[in-house]
C-alpha positions in Angstrom: -203.9 -38.0 152.1 -201.5 -40.5 153.4 -200.3 -43.3 150.7 -202.1 -46.4 152.7 -205.2 -43.8 152.7 -205.0 -43.5 149.2 -204.0 -46.9 148.4 -207.1 -48.0 150.3 -209.4 -45.3 148.1 -207.8 -47.1 145.1 -208.7 -50.7 146.5 -212.3 -50.0 147.4 -213.0 -49.7 143.4 -210.9 -53.1 142.8 -211.2 -55.8 145.4 -213.8 -57.6 143.8 -211.6 -57.8 140.7 -213.2 -60.1 138.2 -213.9 -63.1 139.8 -217.6 -63.5 138.6 -216.8 -63.1 134.9 -214.0 -65.0 135.2 -215.4 -67.9 136.3 -218.9 -67.7 134.8 -217.7 -69.8 131.6 -216.0 -72.6 133.8 -218.7 -75.2 133.6 -217.4 -77.1 130.3 -217.3 -80.8 131.0 -213.7 -80.7 129.5 -212.6 -78.1 131.3 -209.0 -78.0 132.4 -208.0 -74.5 133.3 -207.2 -71.7 136.1 -208.4 -68.7 137.3 -205.5 -66.9 139.0 -205.7 -63.5 140.8 -202.4 -61.9 141.1 -201.0 -58.0 140.8 -201.5 -58.9 136.8 -204.9 -59.1 136.6 -205.9 -58.1 140.5 -204.1 -54.5 141.2 -205.8 -54.3 144.6 -203.0 -57.3 145.0 -199.9 -55.1 144.7 -197.9 -55.0 148.2 -200.4 -57.4 149.9 -197.6 -60.3 149.3 -201.1 -62.6 148.8 -202.4 -64.1 145.9 -204.9 -67.1 144.9 -206.0 -69.6 141.8 -208.6 -71.7 141.5 -208.0 -74.7 139.4 -210.1 -76.8 137.3 -208.7 -80.4 136.4 -211.2 -82.3 134.0 -211.2 -86.2 134.2 -208.2 -87.6 134.0 -206.7 -84.4 133.6 -202.9 -83.5 134.4 -202.0 -80.2 136.6 -198.0 -80.6 134.7 -194.8 -80.6 136.6 -193.8 -77.0 137.4 -192.7 -75.1 139.7 -193.4 -71.0 141.6 -190.0 -69.3 142.2 -191.1 -66.7 144.0 -193.9 -68.1 146.5 -195.2 -71.1 148.4 -198.1 -72.7 147.8 -201.0 -74.2 149.8 -203.5 -76.1 147.6 -206.6 -77.5 149.0 -209.2 -79.7 146.8 -212.8 -77.9 147.6 -214.8 -80.6 144.7 -213.7 -84.5 144.0 -210.2 -86.0 143.9 -206.4 -85.3 143.0 -202.9 -87.0 143.5 -200.6 -84.4 144.5 -196.8 -85.3 143.6 -194.0 -83.1 145.5 -190.3 -83.3 144.4 -188.4 -84.0 147.1 -184.0 -82.2 147.7 -182.0 -84.9 148.3 -179.4 -84.3 150.9 -176.3 -86.3 150.9 -175.6 -85.5 154.3 -178.2 -87.7 155.4 -176.5 -90.7 154.8 -178.9 -92.0 151.7 -181.6 -90.8 153.6 -184.0 -87.7 153.2 -187.3 -87.3 154.7 -187.9 -90.9 155.6 -187.3 -91.8 152.1 -184.8 -93.7 150.3 -182.3 -91.8 148.3 -179.5 -93.1 145.6 -177.4 -90.5 143.9 -177.7 -92.5 140.6 -182.0 -92.3 140.8 -183.7 -89.8 140.7 -185.3 -88.0 143.4 -187.9 -89.3 146.1 -191.1 -87.7 145.5 -194.0 -87.6 148.0 -197.1 -88.5 146.5 -200.6 -88.1 148.5 -204.3 -88.7 147.9 -206.2 -85.4 148.1 -210.0 -85.7 148.6 -212.2 -83.4 149.2 -211.2 -80.4 152.1 -207.4 -82.1 151.9 -204.8 -80.0 150.8 -200.9 -80.0 150.3 -197.9 -77.7 150.7 -195.6 -76.9 147.6 -192.7 -75.3 149.1 -191.4 -72.1 146.9 -189.3 -73.0 144.1 -190.1 -76.9 144.9 -191.2 -79.1 141.7 -194.5 -80.1 142.0 -197.7 -81.6 140.0 -201.9 -82.8 140.4 -203.7 -84.7 138.5 -207.0 -86.4 138.5 -207.2 -89.9 138.4 -211.0 -90.3 138.3 -213.8 -89.8 135.4 -215.5 -86.9 137.3 -214.2 -83.0 137.7 -212.0 -81.9 140.6 -211.5 -78.5 141.5 -208.6 -76.9 143.4 -208.0 -73.3 145.7 -204.7 -72.7 146.2 -203.0 -69.7 148.4 -199.8 -68.5 147.3 -197.4 -66.2 150.0 -196.4 -63.9 147.3 -198.7 -61.7 144.5 -196.9 -62.8 141.9 -195.6 -66.3 142.5 -194.9 -67.1 138.7 -194.9 -70.7 136.6 -191.9 -72.6 135.2 -193.4 -75.8 133.7 -190.6 -78.3 134.1 -190.4 -80.3 130.8 -190.7 -77.1 128.3 -188.1 -74.8 130.5 -185.1 -78.5 130.7 -186.2 -78.5 126.7 -185.5 -74.9 126.2 -181.7 -75.3 126.1 -180.8 -75.7 122.4 -177.5 -77.1 123.1 -178.4 -80.7 122.4 -175.3 -82.2 123.4 -176.2 -80.5 126.9 -178.8 -82.3 127.6 -178.0 -85.2 126.3 -174.8 -85.0 128.6 -177.8 -84.2 131.8 -179.6 -86.9 130.7 -176.2 -89.6 130.3 -175.9 -89.9 126.7 -179.1 -92.1 126.3 -178.9 -94.0 122.7 -182.4 -93.4 121.9 -182.5 -89.8 122.6 -180.3 -88.6 119.4 -180.4 -84.6 118.1 -183.6 -85.6 115.9 -185.4 -86.9 119.1 -184.4 -84.2 121.1 -185.8 -82.1 118.6 -189.4 -83.9 117.7 -189.6 -83.8 121.5 -189.3 -80.0 121.7 -192.2 -79.9 119.3 -194.3 -82.1 121.1 -194.3 -80.4 124.6 -197.5 -78.4 125.6 -198.1 -75.2 126.5 -201.4 -75.8 128.2 -201.7 -75.9 132.4 -203.6 -79.3 132.0 -202.8 -82.3 130.2 -204.9 -85.6 129.6 -203.6 -88.7 131.1 -204.6 -91.8 128.3 -204.6 -94.7 130.5 -206.9 -92.7 132.9 -208.6 -91.5 130.0 -208.9 -95.0 128.2 -210.5 -96.3 131.7 -213.0 -93.3 131.8 -214.0 -93.8 127.4 -212.6 -90.3 127.0 -211.4 -89.7 123.9 -207.8 -88.1 123.5 -207.0 -85.6 120.9 
């Protein structure tokens, strides 16, 4: 049997994956989670160059700044509202401007912010730092498509503070007086690993108790 036909025969038993069982427990009112279909849990995607995710962002939830090193992402809100943020790359050759945003080499990179209501989407290019947060007191849900079966995920804060040379971190931050070695160590122990965190100012407005 030709290899392509063998692959199709195998896919026939895998195409539904575990979507139903993965989603059945996602209705908890404080749920902040993502359900991902990639080659890790959906072998039918091998060789297709696609993957997908469903994200559940509860009231005041933040999908922390991150990037996908191996795929572009097209995210669409299917329930509720999200604010999408995309950190742009500054281009010195544009004489202080990049994508119509003012650029100053001594300031943070320009950021595109978009209000994403139901059925509105946003593109996050491969490798670009981006985030989403739910500014409302109601849950939000998004669907995301990737042009790679293994997009990967790098969480920016975790990656930065994984550098174990405190002086390297200090130099990268401009040697701030308030961030000594002890403070760096304290921050390392407080950085969350979870997909989404609670925005405390929003939680206070929505009367949600933060942990």
